[in-house]
C-alpha positions as MATLAB code, in Angstrom:
seq = 'XXXXXXXXXXXXXXXXXXXXXXXXXXXXXXXXXXXXXXXXXXXXXXXXXXXXXXXXXXXXXXXXXXXXXXXXXXXXXXXXXXXXXXXXXXXXXXXXXXXXXXXXXXXXXXXXXXXXXXXXXXXXXXXXXXXXXXXXXXXXXXXXXXXXXXXXXXXXXXXXXXXXXXXXXXXXXXXXXXXXXXXXXXXXXXXXXXXXXXXXXXXXXXXXXXXXXXXXXXXXXXXXXXXXXXXXXXXXXXXXXXXXXXXXXXXXXXXXXXXXXXXXXXXXXXXXXXXXXXXXXXXXXXXXXXXXXXXXXXXXXXXXXXXXX';
ca = [
     -12.256   33.455  -50.392;
      -9.835   34.833  -47.803;
      -7.609   37.893  -47.518;
      -4.157   37.713  -45.929;
      -3.678   39.448  -42.591;
      -0.550   41.583  -42.284;
       2.200   40.505  -39.909;
       1.251   43.075  -37.272;
      -2.203   41.412  -37.356;
      -4.008   44.747  -37.254;
      -5.375   44.660  -40.792;
      -5.152   43.152  -44.266;
      -2.366   43.219  -46.840;
      -5.079   44.261  -49.312;
      -5.425   47.578  -47.476;
      -1.678   48.232  -47.141;
      -1.231   49.164  -50.819;
      -1.425   52.897  -51.763;
      -4.716   54.648  -52.531;
      -6.884   51.550  -51.895;
      -5.700   50.309  -55.292;
      -6.239   46.651  -54.350;
      -9.892   47.093  -53.404;
     -12.729   46.330  -55.788;
     -16.224   47.795  -55.645;
     -17.449   44.434  -54.318;
     -14.937   44.504  -51.431;
     -17.321   46.270  -49.060;
     -16.344   44.519  -45.825;
     -13.714   46.016  -43.531;
     -11.300   43.770  -41.625;
     -13.188   43.890  -38.266;
     -16.406   42.845  -40.036;
     -14.950   39.682  -41.579;
     -15.403   36.159  -40.254;
     -12.388   34.044  -39.351;
     -12.831   32.111  -42.601;
     -12.438   35.308  -44.630;
      -8.956   36.201  -43.353;
      -5.768   34.118  -43.341;
      -3.907   34.281  -39.998;
      -0.409   35.742  -39.921;
       1.325   32.974  -37.933;
       1.846   29.266  -38.548;
       0.293   28.335  -35.212;
      -2.882   30.235  -36.043;
      -3.090   28.759  -39.555;
      -3.047   25.269  -37.998;
      -6.297   26.219  -36.224;
      -7.704   27.888  -39.339;
      -7.410   25.203  -42.049;
      -6.966   21.460  -42.458;
      -6.227   18.915  -45.187;
      -9.097   16.645  -46.227;
      -8.550   13.310  -47.972;
     -11.045   12.589  -50.769;
     -11.100    8.798  -50.515;
     -13.174    8.114  -53.641;
     -11.351   10.461  -55.983;
     -10.009    8.727  -59.095;
      -7.062   11.126  -59.438;
      -4.911    9.740  -56.600;
      -2.177   12.308  -57.215;
      -4.586   15.047  -56.197;
      -6.692   13.306  -53.584;
      -6.162   15.984  -50.901;
      -7.746   19.404  -50.606;
      -7.223   22.267  -48.134;
     -10.416   23.326  -46.351;
     -11.095   26.160  -43.941;
     -12.365   25.172  -40.527;
     -15.848   26.326  -39.480;
     -16.195   29.370  -37.244;
     -17.044   27.240  -34.214;
     -15.717   23.812  -33.186;
     -19.211   22.273  -33.090;
     -19.407   19.902  -36.061;
     -23.160   19.956  -36.697;
     -24.888   20.100  -40.043;
     -25.131   23.917  -40.343;
     -21.385   24.158  -39.765;
     -20.615   21.444  -42.317;
     -22.375   23.553  -44.909;
     -19.997   26.439  -44.099;
     -16.826   24.442  -44.778;
     -15.171   25.674  -47.976;
     -12.063   25.013  -50.002;
      -9.403   27.595  -49.209;
      -9.075   30.381  -51.815;
      -6.689   33.254  -51.088;
      -6.363   36.734  -52.618;
      -2.853   38.014  -53.438;
      -1.598   41.263  -54.985;
       1.638   42.279  -56.682;
       3.323   43.412  -59.879;
       3.052   41.029  -62.802;
       6.293   39.428  -63.954;
       6.673   36.524  -66.371;
       3.325   34.991  -67.275;
       1.366   32.908  -69.738;
      -2.386   33.241  -69.268;
      -3.475   32.092  -72.726;
      -6.117   29.364  -72.875;
      -3.654   26.561  -73.685;
      -0.797   28.024  -71.665;
       2.552   26.441  -72.505;
       1.075   23.883  -74.938;
       2.103   24.752  -78.488;
      -0.662   22.723  -80.145;
       1.755   20.675  -82.260;
       1.819   17.447  -80.257;
      -0.627   15.427  -78.195;
       2.253   13.851  -76.287;
       2.908   16.874  -74.078;
      -0.614   18.040  -73.259;
      -0.211   16.669  -69.726;
       2.658   19.109  -69.173;
       0.764   22.206  -70.306;
       0.487   24.883  -67.620;
      -0.656   28.465  -67.269;
       1.528   30.482  -64.941;
       2.304   33.907  -63.578;
       4.738   35.542  -61.199;
       4.069   38.535  -58.967;
       6.755   40.661  -57.354;
       6.852   43.441  -54.799;
       8.299   46.349  -56.719;
       9.191   48.860  -53.973;
       6.535   47.479  -51.568;
       8.643   44.878  -49.793;
       6.603   44.577  -46.567;
       3.379   43.667  -48.374;
       5.102   40.937  -50.373;
       6.880   39.525  -47.316;
       3.539   39.090  -45.516;
       2.189   37.157  -48.511;
       5.322   35.023  -48.885;
       5.182   34.080  -45.188;
       1.534   33.056  -45.671;
       2.425   30.772  -48.588;
       5.317   29.239  -46.647;
       3.088   28.586  -43.626;
       0.438   26.857  -45.741;
       3.028   24.645  -47.429;
       4.332   23.581  -44.010;
       0.819   22.847  -42.778;
       0.006   20.632  -45.785;
       3.284   18.715  -45.593;
       2.915   18.055  -41.849;
      -0.690   16.917  -42.266;
       0.028   14.370  -45.021;
       3.504   12.990  -44.395;
       4.767   11.095  -41.321;
       6.617   13.421  -38.885;
      10.131   12.326  -39.866;
       9.419   12.597  -43.604;
       7.664   15.938  -43.115;
      10.654   17.359  -41.252;
      13.030   16.208  -44.006;
      10.795   17.623  -46.737;
      10.505   20.991  -44.993;
      14.288   21.162  -44.557;
      14.689   20.707  -48.322;
      12.236   23.489  -49.157;
      14.005   26.361  -50.931;
      14.235   29.541  -48.877;
      11.489   32.079  -49.614;
      12.363   34.419  -52.452;
      11.144   37.919  -53.240;
       8.278   36.879  -55.514;
       5.341   34.469  -55.662;
       4.703   31.868  -58.364;
       1.305   30.544  -59.444;
       0.593   27.749  -61.898;
      -2.228   25.462  -62.938;
      -2.578   22.504  -65.260;
      -4.428   23.334  -68.477;
      -5.784   19.857  -69.269;
      -7.556   17.463  -66.918;
      -7.065   13.717  -67.313;
     -10.367   12.012  -68.137;
     -10.917    8.609  -66.553;
     -12.236    5.770  -68.750;
     -13.175    8.045  -71.662;
     -16.060    9.585  -69.734;
     -18.126   12.440  -71.174;
     -17.861   14.232  -67.814;
     -16.689   16.702  -66.857;
     -17.397   18.436  -70.181;
     -14.972   20.719  -71.989;
     -15.403   24.453  -71.421;
     -13.621   25.420  -74.633;
     -15.477   27.626  -77.101;
     -15.129   27.852  -80.870;
     -13.028   30.974  -80.325;
     -10.670   29.072  -78.002;
     -10.212   26.173  -80.415;
     -11.420   27.216  -83.890;
      -9.812   24.266  -85.698;
     -10.881   21.629  -83.165;
      -7.303   20.566  -82.472;
      -8.212   19.193  -79.020;
     -10.920   16.860  -80.356;
      -8.458   14.062  -81.175;
      -7.558   13.497  -77.526;
     -10.729   14.748  -75.804;
     -11.453   11.271  -74.408;
      -8.141   11.349  -72.517;
      -7.448   15.025  -71.794;
      -9.872   17.932  -71.614;
      -9.983   21.603  -70.571;
     -12.656   21.508  -67.867;
     -12.040   24.921  -66.312;
     -10.317   28.177  -67.217;
      -8.772   31.056  -65.308;
     -11.270   33.917  -65.045;
      -9.507   37.035  -66.330;
     -10.679   40.585  -65.753;
      -9.732   44.211  -65.396;
     -10.771   46.789  -62.821;
     -12.479   49.793  -64.396;
     -12.836   53.351  -63.034;
     -15.940   52.476  -60.984;
     -14.092   49.701  -59.167;
     -16.153   47.048  -60.922;
     -14.573   44.193  -62.864;
     -15.100   43.417  -66.533;
     -13.893   40.309  -68.309;
     -10.918   40.667  -70.613;
      -8.546   38.839  -72.932;
      -5.245   37.420  -71.638;
      -3.553   39.817  -74.067;
      -4.669   42.756  -71.891;
      -2.113   41.790  -69.241;
       1.376   43.223  -69.465;
       4.659   42.993  -67.593;
       4.561   45.449  -64.678;
       0.772   45.560  -64.260;
      -0.463   45.619  -60.667;
      -2.727   42.567  -60.341;
      -4.957   40.693  -57.940;
      -4.752   36.878  -57.966;
      -7.222   34.525  -56.321;
      -5.601   31.100  -55.946;
      -6.514   27.700  -54.579;
      -4.049   25.322  -52.921;
      -3.158   22.518  -55.347;
      -1.770   19.515  -53.438;
       0.083   16.822  -55.409;
       1.100   13.451  -53.970;
       4.200   12.395  -55.904;
       7.302   10.242  -55.541;
      10.945   11.227  -55.724;
      13.485    9.697  -58.101;
      14.110    7.102  -55.363;
      10.372    6.223  -55.184;
       9.947    7.959  -51.844;
       6.422    9.425  -51.380;
       6.375   13.170  -50.926;
       4.081   16.163  -51.340;
       4.277   19.232  -53.547;
       2.128   22.296  -52.918;
       1.268   24.697  -55.728;
      -0.928   27.777  -55.773;
      -3.262   27.520  -58.756;
      -4.779   30.776  -60.070;
      -8.574   30.875  -60.188;
      -9.007   34.539  -61.122;
      -6.519   37.214  -62.221;
      -7.590   40.864  -62.195;
      -5.628   43.773  -63.635;
      -5.955   46.436  -60.928;
      -3.699   48.992  -62.587;
      -1.918   49.027  -65.942;
       1.866   49.281  -65.802;
       1.737   52.680  -67.529;
      -0.629   54.030  -64.851;
       1.335   52.799  -61.814;
       3.203   56.122  -61.263;
      -0.071   58.080  -61.202;
      -2.191   55.740  -59.096;
       0.444   54.216  -56.804;
       2.933   57.061  -56.552;
       5.985   55.027  -57.587;
       8.138   54.724  -60.680;
       8.967   51.262  -62.025;
      11.337   52.406  -64.719;
      14.037   50.091  -63.365;
      12.771   46.729  -64.634;
      15.223   44.879  -62.412;
      12.713   45.486  -59.610;
      10.380   43.109  -61.449;
      12.891   40.648  -62.804;
      13.610   38.483  -59.730;
      11.819   35.383  -61.036;
      11.970   32.059  -59.175;
      11.237   28.705  -60.829;
       8.417   28.990  -62.302;
     -13.934   20.140  -55.580;
     -13.761   23.240  -57.714;
     -13.316   26.383  -55.642;
     -15.936   29.092  -55.669;
     -15.173   32.149  -57.791;
     -13.129   34.604  -55.754;
     -14.115   37.727  -57.677;
     -17.535   38.443  -59.157;
     -17.423   39.837  -62.696;
     -19.844   42.714  -63.150;
     -20.019   42.490  -66.939;
];
């Protein structure tokens, strides 16, 4: 798990929010104490030395055969260093905009024909804290450029980057709800509980599509610890922390030209401060909802945040 360095490169975006609101009790390390793998560099050139794209040759899901890994702390590629290589997970913060964090996301449960399109999603915006959001948006843009240049030939990469929409004022996260199961295998198993699916509506297509992982949802309590919570706890305007992995999809355009899309898939979402408490704990008023309404189109990683109970 890595925190984003601010553009001045003298600290973390996490620590630039008022009253240490973005810090959890488990966040005991200060910026100077962190390893290079625990902080995301502020410039594109530095990110190229920090992470790389790995091709998983034997993966059955060819669309998602690439993964973004952090480079070891030293260039020596010996066995101890190999054990330190991890999939990139990044912590973001912002004010919650449009979102759907329910177990089945956008799937309405009425048809098996659209389960492959089901997604969970959320948007975070800056509110009045523009500088913090800009640093995070630049980070996302740099990572997208890195992935595209690693996978595509130089000419195709340049064309793809030119067609990227300009950065907006918010960040979008999304993840697929259902995983395609190859050859009707029993693995990986479903993680759904009887509470998630009381009528067993997913059983009819469990040999083709299955929920094999869920977003970990939690809320920060007064002690700074994190307790698990329902998706219904989250509300528009909450200040949240999002741990996301880089989801790389190899796709083709309408003209059958290979290209790459880069998404940021939420792994954990933590409510740091309820919308109603933002004026007290962050010293700002968010009564003008237009500050939150700028919405753009909307190997398993290790858990970014440890839940205390």
